[in-house]
C-alpha positions as CSV (number, residue, x, y, z in Angstrom):
1,M,0.0,0.0,0.0
2,P,1.5,3.4,-1.0
3,N,2.2,6.0,1.7
4,L,-0.6,8.5,1.9
5,T,0.0,12.2,2.5
6,R,-1.7,13.8,5.5
7,E,-4.4,15.2,3.2
8,Q,-5.1,11.8,1.7
9,R,-5.5,10.0,5.0
10,P,-9.0,9.6,6.4
11,P,-9.5,11.7,9.6
12,A,-8.9,9.9,12.9
13,P,-12.0,8.7,14.6
14,A,-11.3,11.0,17.6
15,K,-11.2,14.0,15.3
16,I,-14.5,13.1,13.7
17,K,-16.0,12.5,17.2
18,I,-14.8,15.9,18.5
19,L,-16.2,17.7,15.4
20,A,-19.6,15.9,15.7
21,V,-19.9,16.8,19.4
22,A,-18.9,20.4,18.7
23,D,-21.4,20.6,15.8
24,D,-24.2,19.6,18.2
25,L,-23.2,21.8,21.0
26,F,-22.3,24.9,18.9
27,Y,-25.6,24.7,17.1
28,T,-27.8,24.0,20.1
29,E,-26.1,26.2,22.7
30,G,-24.1,28.7,20.8
31,I,-20.4,28.9,19.9
32,H,-19.2,31.2,22.6
33,T,-21.2,29.5,25.4
34,V,-19.5,26.1,24.8
35,G,-16.0,25.8,26.1
36,V,-13.2,23.4,25.1
37,D,-13.5,21.5,28.4
38,R,-17.2,20.8,27.7
39,I,-16.4,19.5,24.2
40,I,-13.6,17.3,25.6
41,A,-15.8,15.8,28.3
42,T,-18.7,15.2,26.0
43,A,-16.6,13.7,23.3
44,H,-14.8,11.5,25.9
45,V,-11.3,12.4,24.7
46,T,-8.3,13.8,26.5
47,K,-7.1,17.3,26.2
48,A,-4.0,16.1,24.4
49,T,-6.2,14.4,21.8
50,F,-8.3,17.5,21.4
51,Y,-5.3,19.8,20.9
52,K,-3.6,17.2,18.6
53,H,-6.5,17.6,16.2
54,Y,-7.6,21.2,16.9
55,R,-4.8,23.4,18.2
56,A,-7.4,26.0,19.2
57,K,-11.2,26.3,19.6
58,E,-11.2,28.8,16.7
59,L,-9.9,26.1,14.4
60,L,-12.7,23.8,15.5
61,I,-15.3,26.5,14.9
62,V,-14.0,27.0,11.4
63,A,-14.1,23.2,10.9
64,Y,-17.7,23.2,12.1
65,V,-18.7,25.9,9.6
66,K,-16.8,24.1,6.8
67,R,-18.4,20.7,7.6
68,R,-21.9,22.2,7.4
69,D,-20.9,23.9,4.2
70,S,-19.7,20.6,2.8
71,L,-22.9,18.8,3.7
72,A,-24.9,21.6,2.1
73,R,-22.9,21.4,-1.1
74,E,-23.4,17.6,-1.2
75,Y,-27.2,18.0,-0.6
76,V,-27.5,20.6,-3.4
77,E,-25.4,18.5,-5.8
78,G,-27.6,15.5,-5.0
79,L,-30.7,17.5,-5.9
80,R,-29.2,18.7,-9.1
81,A,-28.2,15.1,-10.0
82,K,-31.7,13.7,-9.6
83,I,-33.9,16.7,-10.7
84,D,-33.6,17.9,-14.3
85,D,-35.6,21.1,-14.1
86,P,-33.7,23.9,-12.4
87,R,-37.0,25.4,-11.3
88,D,-37.9,22.2,-9.5
89,V,-34.4,22.2,-7.9
90,L,-35.1,25.7,-6.5
91,R,-38.5,24.5,-5.2
92,A,-36.9,21.5,-3.6
93,L,-34.4,23.8,-1.9
94,A,-37.3,25.8,-0.5
95,D,-39.0,22.6,0.6
96,E,-35.9,21.6,2.6
97,I,-35.5,25.0,4.1
98,G,-39.1,24.9,5.3
99,R,-38.6,21.4,6.7
100,E,-35.5,22.5,8.5
101,A,-37.2,25.6,10.0
102,Q,-40.0,23.4,11.4
103,R,-37.7,20.6,12.8
104,P,-37.8,20.1,16.6
105,G,-34.6,21.6,18.0
106,F,-34.3,24.2,15.2
107,H,-32.2,27.2,16.4
108,G,-31.9,29.2,13.2
109,C,-29.3,29.3,10.4
110,P,-26.0,27.9,11.7
111,Y,-24.1,30.3,9.3
112,I,-25.9,33.4,10.5
113,N,-25.6,32.3,14.1
114,A,-21.8,31.8,13.7
115,A,-21.3,35.1,11.9
116,A,-23.3,36.9,14.6
117,Q,-20.8,35.8,17.2
118,F,-17.7,37.1,15.3
119,S,-18.0,40.8,14.4
120,D,-14.7,41.1,12.5
121,P,-15.3,40.3,8.8
122,E,-11.7,39.2,8.5
123,H,-12.0,36.6,11.2
124,P,-11.5,33.1,9.9
125,V,-15.0,32.0,11.1
126,R,-16.6,35.0,9.2
127,Q,-14.5,34.1,6.2
128,A,-15.8,30.5,6.2
129,V,-19.3,31.8,6.5
130,S,-18.7,34.2,3.6
131,E,-17.3,31.4,1.4
132,H,-20.4,29.4,2.0
133,R,-22.7,32.3,1.2
134,V,-20.8,33.1,-2.0
135,W,-21.1,29.5,-3.1
136,Y,-24.8,29.4,-2.2
137,H,-25.5,32.6,-4.1
138,D,-23.5,31.5,-7.1
139,T,-25.4,28.2,-7.1
140,L,-28.8,29.9,-6.9
141,S,-27.7,32.3,-9.7
142,E,-26.7,29.3,-11.9
143,L,-30.1,27.7,-11.3
144,F,-32.0,30.9,-12.1
145,A,-29.9,31.3,-15.3
146,A,-30.7,27.7,-16.3
147,A,-34.4,28.3,-15.5
148,G,-34.3,31.3,-17.9
149,H,-34.7,34.0,-15.3
150,P,-33.9,37.4,-16.9
151,R,-31.7,38.6,-14.0
152,P,-30.3,35.5,-12.3
153,N,-28.0,37.3,-9.9
154,E,-30.9,39.4,-8.7
155,G,-33.1,36.3,-8.4
156,A,-30.3,34.7,-6.3
157,D,-30.1,37.8,-4.1
158,D,-33.9,37.8,-3.6
159,L,-34.0,34.1,-2.8
160,L,-31.0,34.2,-0.4
161,L,-32.7,37.0,1.5
162,A,-36.0,35.1,1.6
163,R,-34.1,32.0,2.8
164,D,-32.5,34.1,5.6
165,G,-35.8,35.5,6.6
166,A,-37.5,32.1,6.6
167,L,-34.8,30.6,8.8
168,S,-34.9,33.6,11.2
169,G,-38.7,33.6,11.2
170,G,-38.7,29.9,11.8
171,N,-36.5,30.3,14.7
172,V,-38.2,33.2,16.5
173,G,-41.6,33.3,15.0
174,D,-44.1,31.1,13.2
175,S,-42.2,28.5,11.2
176,V,-45.3,27.5,9.2
177,A,-45.9,31.1,8.1
178,A,-42.1,31.5,7.3
179,D,-42.2,28.4,5.1
180,A,-45.3,29.6,3.3
181,A,-43.8,33.1,2.7
182,L,-40.6,31.5,1.4
183,H,-42.5,29.3,-1.1
184,R,-44.5,32.4,-2.3
185,A,-41.2,34.3,-2.8
186,V,-39.7,31.4,-4.8
187,E,-42.7,31.4,-7.1
188,R,-42.7,35.2,-7.5
189,I,-39.0,35.1,-8.4
190,L,-39.4,32.2,-10.8
191,N,-42.2,34.0,-12.6
192,E,-40.4,37.3,-13.1
193,N,-40.0,38.4,-16.7
């Protein structure tokens, strides 16, 4: 078996476990309220193991955002692979956002939540959130262009804002109303000439 580089090796089970625990705690309780000691205790790893894989909490937070981004990209690519009509892909995205906002234990958009806890736009966590949002916007724009929308970038802007509103409204307001408003927005944007 050839020697694999560090990038080619699968992550260690402890690293995966730490990230999974952090993902749950960061999302449900907030990034700044969860300390490293709590993550270590919940993951049942030693401090040495934690710091071997994540030299600082900030690196774990960036990994948390990037993991969520990776899962979102996989989900969207899966939709695009099985749904031919870009209009239906956009509708399916709205369906998923609505389901997410109505899920028990929903605490809002993890990206908005993370960005809200780091005010410096140059902070690595904010940069990871920005990378996700740029990808998401570009993907929406591609879908609107493929659907024949006359201004795909504006359509993407509008849908991204509607998504943010639905996730925020689902967190602090009426999630059913937020879902319905999101679906109305998607149809209005799709029907623009």
